[in-house]
C-alpha positions in Angstrom: -32.2 -25.0 140.9 -33.3 -24.4 137.7 -36.9 -23.5 137.5 -37.6 -23.4 133.9 -38.5 -26.4 131.9 -36.5 -28.3 129.7 -36.3 -27.1 125.9 -37.2 -30.7 124.9 -40.3 -30.6 127.1 -41.2 -26.9 126.0 -40.8 -28.1 122.2 -43.4 -31.3 123.2 -46.2 -29.0 124.5 -45.9 -27.2 121.4 -46.2 -30.5 119.2 -48.8 -31.4 121.3 -50.9 -28.3 121.0 -50.1 -28.3 117.2 -51.8 -32.1 116.9 -54.4 -30.5 118.6 -55.5 -28.2 116.3 -54.6 -30.6 113.2 -56.0 -33.6 114.5 -58.5 -33.2 117.8 -60.4 -30.2 117.4 -61.5 -30.9 114.1 -62.8 -34.6 115.1 -64.8 -32.9 118.3 -66.4 -30.4 115.8 -67.8 -33.0 113.2 -71.0 -35.0 113.4 -72.2 -32.8 116.1 -69.4 -34.1 118.5 -69.3 -31.0 120.4 -72.9 -32.3 122.0 -70.3 -34.4 124.3 -68.8 -31.0 125.2 -71.1 -28.4 125.5 -74.4 -27.8 128.1 -75.6 -30.9 126.4 -72.5 -33.2 127.8 -73.7 -35.1 130.7 -77.0 -36.3 128.8 -75.1 -37.1 125.7 -72.5 -39.5 127.5 -75.2 -41.2 129.5 -77.2 -44.4 128.3 -79.9 -43.3 130.7 -81.8 -46.3 130.3 -78.7 -48.9 130.3 -77.9 -48.3 133.9 -76.1 -45.0 133.3 -73.3 -46.3 132.0 -71.3 -44.1 129.2 -73.0 -44.4 125.6 -71.2 -46.2 122.9 -70.8 -43.3 120.1 -69.5 -41.2 123.3 -66.9 -44.0 124.0 -66.1 -44.5 120.3 -65.3 -40.9 120.2 -62.9 -41.2 122.6 -61.3 -44.6 121.0 -60.5 -42.6 117.9 -59.0 -39.9 119.6 -56.8 -42.4 121.6 -56.1 -44.0 118.2 -55.0 -40.8 116.6 -52.6 -40.2 119.0 -51.2 -43.4 119.3 -50.5 -43.2 115.9 -48.9 -39.8 116.3 -46.6 -41.1 118.9 -48.5 -39.3 122.1 -50.7 -41.8 123.8 -47.9 -43.9 125.0 -45.4 -41.1 125.8 -45.2 -42.2 129.6 -44.7 -45.8 128.8 -41.0 -47.1 129.6 -39.1 -47.4 126.4 -38.7 -51.0 126.3 -42.8 -51.2 126.3 -42.7 -49.2 123.3 -43.1 -46.0 125.4 -41.0 -42.8 125.5 -40.2 -43.2 129.4 -41.6 -40.1 130.1 -40.7 -38.8 133.5 -42.9 -37.6 135.9 -41.5 -34.2 135.8 -42.9 -34.3 132.4 -46.1 -35.9 133.1 -46.8 -33.4 135.4 -46.5 -30.7 133.0 -48.0 -32.0 130.5 -51.0 -33.1 132.2 -51.4 -29.5 133.5 -51.1 -28.1 130.3 -53.3 -30.0 128.8 -56.3 -29.6 131.4 -55.5 -25.8 132.1 -56.7 -25.6 127.9 -60.5 -26.5 129.8 -63.0 -29.4 128.4 -62.1 -31.0 125.2 -61.5 -34.1 123.5 -57.9 -33.6 124.0 -58.2 -34.6 127.5 -61.5 -35.6 129.5 -60.9 -36.5 132.9 -64.3 -37.8 133.5 -62.8 -41.1 132.3 -59.3 -40.3 132.7 -59.2 -40.1 128.8 -56.4 -38.2 127.3 -54.3 -37.7 124.0 -50.9 -38.5 126.4 -52.1 -41.5 128.5 -52.1 -41.8 131.7 -52.0 -45.9 132.4 -49.6 -46.4 136.1 -50.6 -50.0 135.4 -48.2 -50.2 133.1 -45.3 -49.2 135.2 -46.8 -51.4 138.5 -47.2 -54.5 135.7 -42.8 -53.7 134.9 -41.8 -53.5 138.6 -44.2 -56.1 140.0 -44.6 -59.2 137.7 -42.4 -61.8 138.0 -40.1 -62.7 134.9 -42.5 -65.5 134.3 -45.5 -63.1 134.3 -43.9 -60.5 131.9 -42.9 -63.6 129.7 -46.5 -64.5 129.8 -48.7 -61.3 129.7 -45.9 -58.7 128.1 -47.3 -58.6 124.7 -51.1 -58.6 126.0 -50.6 -55.7 127.9 -48.4 -53.6 125.4 -51.3 -54.5 122.6 -53.8 -53.5 125.0 -55.8 -56.9 124.7 -55.6 -57.1 128.5 -57.7 -54.3 129.8 -58.2 -54.6 133.7 -60.5 -53.2 136.5 -58.8 -52.3 140.1 -60.6 -54.2 142.5 -59.1 -53.1 146.0 -61.7 -50.9 147.4 -65.0 -52.7 149.4 -68.9 -52.1 150.1 -67.5 -52.5 153.7 -64.2 -51.3 153.4 -62.5 -48.3 151.4 -59.6 -46.2 153.0 -59.1 -49.5 155.5 -57.8 -51.9 152.6 -56.2 -54.1 155.1 -59.4 -54.9 156.6 -60.8 -56.5 153.0 -63.2 -59.2 153.6 -62.3 -60.9 150.0 -60.7 -64.2 150.8 -58.7 -66.4 148.2 -57.8 -70.0 149.5 -56.1 -72.4 147.8 -57.4 -75.4 145.5 -56.4 -78.0 143.2 -58.6 -78.7 140.1 -58.0 -81.3 137.6 -54.3 -81.5 138.9 -53.6 -77.6 138.2 -52.8 -75.9 141.5 -54.8 -72.6 142.1 -57.1 -70.2 144.4 -60.4 -69.8 145.1 -61.8 -66.2 145.5 -64.9 -64.9 147.5 -66.0 -61.6 148.4 -67.2 -58.4 146.9 -65.5 -55.0 145.4 -66.9 -51.5 144.7 -66.3 -49.0 142.4 -64.0 -51.2 140.1 -64.4 -48.5 137.3 -64.1 -49.7 133.7 -65.8 -53.2 134.0 -68.2 -52.5 131.0 -65.4 -52.7 129.0 -62.3 -55.0 131.2 -61.2 -58.1 130.0 -59.6 -58.4 133.5 -60.4 -57.4 136.9 -56.9 -57.1 139.6 -58.3 -58.7 142.3 -57.0 -57.8 146.3 -57.7 -60.6 148.0 -56.3 -62.0 151.6 -54.4 -65.1 151.4 -52.9 -65.2 155.1 -52.3 -62.9 157.8 -55.2 -61.3 160.3 -57.0 -58.0 159.6 -54.7 -54.8 159.7 -51.5 -56.7 158.6 -50.2 -54.8 155.7 -48.6 -58.5 154.7 -50.9 -61.6 153.5 -52.5 -59.8 150.2 -52.4 -60.9 147.2 -53.1 -60.0 143.7 -55.0 -62.0 141.5 -55.9 -61.3 137.9 -59.2 -62.4 137.7 -61.0 -63.0 133.8 -64.1 -60.4 134.0 -66.3 -63.5 132.1 -65.4 -66.2 134.7 -67.8 -67.9 136.5 -68.8 -66.5 139.7 -68.1 -63.2 138.7 -71.2 -60.7 138.7 -71.9 -57.1 138.1 -74.5 -57.0 141.2 -75.5 -52.6 140.3 -73.9 -49.8 138.8 -73.5 -46.7 141.1 -74.8 -43.6 139.8 -72.5 -40.9 140.8 -72.5 -36.9 141.3 -71.0 -36.9 137.8 -72.4 -39.0 134.7 -72.0 -41.1 133.3 -71.1 -44.0 135.6 -68.8 -46.8 134.9 -68.1 -48.0 138.7 -69.8 -51.4 139.7 -70.1 -53.1 142.8 -68.6 -56.3 141.9 -69.3 -60.0 143.7 -67.1 -62.7 143.7 -68.4 -66.1 144.4 -66.4 -69.1 144.1 -64.1 -67.7 141.5 -61.3 -70.3 140.6 -58.2 -69.0 139.3 -54.8 -70.9 138.4 -51.6 -70.2 140.4 -50.6 -67.8 137.1 -53.3 -65.4 137.8 -51.1 -64.2 140.6 -49.6 -60.9 140.0 -46.6 -60.0 141.7 -45.8 -61.8 144.8 -48.1 -64.4 147.0 -49.2 -62.3 150.4 -47.1 -59.1 148.8 -49.9 -57.2 147.0 -50.5 -54.1 148.4 -47.1 -53.0 147.0 -48.8 -53.1 143.9 -51.7 -50.9 144.8 -49.5 -48.6 146.9 -47.6 -48.1 143.5 -50.4 -47.3 141.4 -52.0 -44.7 143.6 -48.5 -42.8 143.7 -48.3 -42.5 140.3 -51.8 -41.4 139.8 -52.2 -39.0 142.8 -49.1 -37.1 141.6 -50.7 -36.6 138.3 -54.0 -36.2 139.4 -52.6 -33.6 141.4 -51.2 -31.7 138.2 -54.7 -32.2 136.6 -56.5 -30.6 139.7 -54.0 -27.6 139.3 -54.5 -27.1 135.7 -58.3 -27.4 135.7 -57.8 -25.0 138.9 -55.8 -22.6 136.6 -58.3 -22.9 134.1 -61.3 -21.7 136.3 -59.2 -18.7 137.5 -58.0 -17.3 134.1 -61.6 -17.6 133.0 -62.8 -15.4 135.8 -60.1 -13.1 135.6 -61.3 -12.4 131.6 -64.8 -12.3 132.3 -64.2 -9.9 135.2 -62.1 -7.7 133.0 -65.3 -7.6 130.4 -68.4 -7.8 132.6 -69.6 -3.9 133.6 -72.1 -4.3 136.1 -73.0 -0.5 137.2 -70.9 0.4 134.3 -67.1 -0.2 135.4 -65.6 -3.8 135.0 -66.3 -6.4 137.5 -62.4 -6.4 138.1 -62.4 -3.0 139.7 -63.9 -4.9 142.7 -61.6 -5.7 145.6 -64.4 -8.3 146.6 -63.7 -10.3 142.9 -60.2 -9.7 143.0 -58.9 -10.6 146.4 -60.4 -14.2 146.6 -58.9 -15.0 142.9 -55.7 -13.6 144.2 -55.7 -16.2 146.9 -56.1 -18.9 144.6 -54.0 -17.9 141.9 -50.9 -17.3 144.6 -52.1 -21.3 145.6 -51.8 -22.3 142.5 -48.6 -21.2 142.1 -47.2 -22.6 145.3 -48.5 -25.8 144.5 -47.1 -26.0 141.1 -43.8 -26.1 142.6 -44.3 -28.4 145.1 -45.5 -30.9 142.6 -42.5 -30.5 139.9 -40.1 -30.8 143.3 -42.2 -34.4 144.4 -42.7 -35.8 140.5 -38.5 -34.6 140.4 -37.8 -36.6 143.4 -39.9 -39.4 142.2 -37.4 -39.8 139.1 -34.5 -39.4 141.0 -35.0 -42.7 143.3 -36.1 -46.6 142.7 -39.6 -46.7 142.3 -40.4 -48.7 145.1 -38.5 -46.2 146.8 -41.3 -43.4 146.7 -43.6 -45.2 149.2 -40.9 -45.3 152.1 -39.5 -41.6 151.3 -41.4 -39.0 149.4 -45.1 -40.9 150.0 -46.4 -37.7 152.2 -45.3 -35.1 149.9 -47.2 -36.9 147.0 -50.4 -36.8 149.4 -49.7 -33.5 150.4 -49.6 -32.6 146.3 -53.2 -34.7 145.7 -55.1 -33.4 148.3 -54.4 -30.0 148.3 -54.6 -30.3 144.4 -57.6 -31.3 144.3 -59.7 -29.4 147.1 -57.9 -26.1 145.4 -59.3 -27.6 142.1 -63.0 -27.4 143.9 -62.7 -24.5 145.7 -61.6 -22.3 142.1 -64.5 -24.1 140.3 -66.9 -22.8 142.9 -65.4 -19.3 142.4 -65.7 -19.4 138.9 -69.0 -19.7 139.2 -69.5 -16.9 141.6 -67.6 -14.7 139.3 -69.5 -15.3 136.5 -73.2 -15.4 138.1 -76.1 -17.0 137.0 -74.0 -17.9 133.5 -71.7 -19.7 135.7 -74.1 -21.9 137.8 -75.3 -22.8 134.3 -74.1 -26.2 131.9 -73.5 -23.7 129.6 -70.3 -23.0 131.4 -67.9 -26.0 132.1 -67.3 -24.9 136.4 -70.1 -27.0 137.4 -68.4 -30.0 135.5 -65.5 -29.6 136.5 -66.6 -29.2 139.9 -68.9 -32.3 140.5 -65.9 -34.1 138.4 -63.1 -32.9 140.6 -64.8 -33.3 143.7 -64.7 -36.9 143.5 -61.0 -36.9 143.9 -61.2 -35.8 147.6 -62.6 -39.1 148.3 -61.9 -41.5 145.4 -57.9 -40.8 145.5 -57.4 -41.5 148.8 -59.6 -39.3 150.9 -58.1 -36.2 152.1 -58.4 -37.2 155.7 -56.3 -40.6 154.6 -53.8 -38.8 152.6 -53.2 -36.2 155.6 -53.2 -39.1 158.2 -50.1 -40.0 156.0 -48.6 -36.4 156.1 -48.9 -36.4 160.0 -47.1 -39.6 160.2 -44.3 -38.5 158.4 -44.2 -35.3 160.0 -44.5 -36.7 163.9 -42.3 -39.9 163.1 -44.3 -43.0 162.9 -43.1 -43.6 160.0 -41.2 -42.6 156.6 -37.3 -41.1 157.1 -37.8 -39.2 160.5 -38.9 -42.4 162.1 -35.4 -42.7 163.6 -35.1 -39.6 165.1 -37.8 -40.0 167.1 -37.4 -43.3 168.1 -35.8 -42.2 171.2 -38.8 -39.9 172.4 
């Protein structure tokens, strides 16, 4: 196997670095935009008197960075070519996201809200793979242009990882001669609803609790009658754009269905597999940043008249983390390569355990690296004048929100012991 990056990808990383130097860093430096990244970051980003939502000027800055990245041809790198992108592979995205996250905090890549000059939009491929030809014709232009911005309504107040037990229901109802559906239920953590035009609402339309089939996805306008933001959930890392949303007698026509009736769970799985492998790469990059910053600091800091790095108590924990980072990088890139070499819908059946391995270990590694960086840096590491507390608080959420560690480990166990996946036939006779 050849572990070297392709010359084209190496050249593209250099192109991204040049774009950051020419366009993004000057934008970050002007008009005191550094307040969004230095020790003032959480306060500068958060409108505390408006439910803790992101301040408009913060989101405007992110939008301007994305506009410049789009104009330069970077933002839609991972989009399919027939949807205006460059068809960037999963391997390329993994490498790019590690590369950008390893640079630390900055306008080039702020994962608190999935902002990046190279966009992570798993919704695009999900739409391409699962929309019917009629739906693609109806919504394609709006999806490509950004006229449709969606929240992701899967999790519920009483159901998270047990998504097949969701209480949200949709029943057929015809209005004024138009066939449609009446939706009732609640969703949690529907990120981005303050700016979303629509919400992808997962609702049970048939079957029983626990059935994987019988769940349908509806594209519900965010301003439709009966859609209500009940509360904004304040989190460990602010600002928040994560509400609890209720849907009370919300009616939508048949054309609001995405994909096929009763087969909506596949859309959710498609979304999370793309997101998990990319999030793993970002967590790896952030971990590498914490490790490298700790090494540099330990070489420079001289308590008791000698470098801090002379002490094995400093060296060995960082050695452990650096070793894990090297191994994780190989697994991420191998898994991404496998994703690139199989039909998109086969990922769940063949290697979703590997995707879960990458994700849960990457997120855990990042938190451990940030915690160790605080310890190595001492008091200044604990302060907000260093980025480690922000990295820890942000990435700590991914040990829950990308599918909790426990759920992802359960997926790995199911494949390992043959309860599902390629080894199921091997154990069938036991």
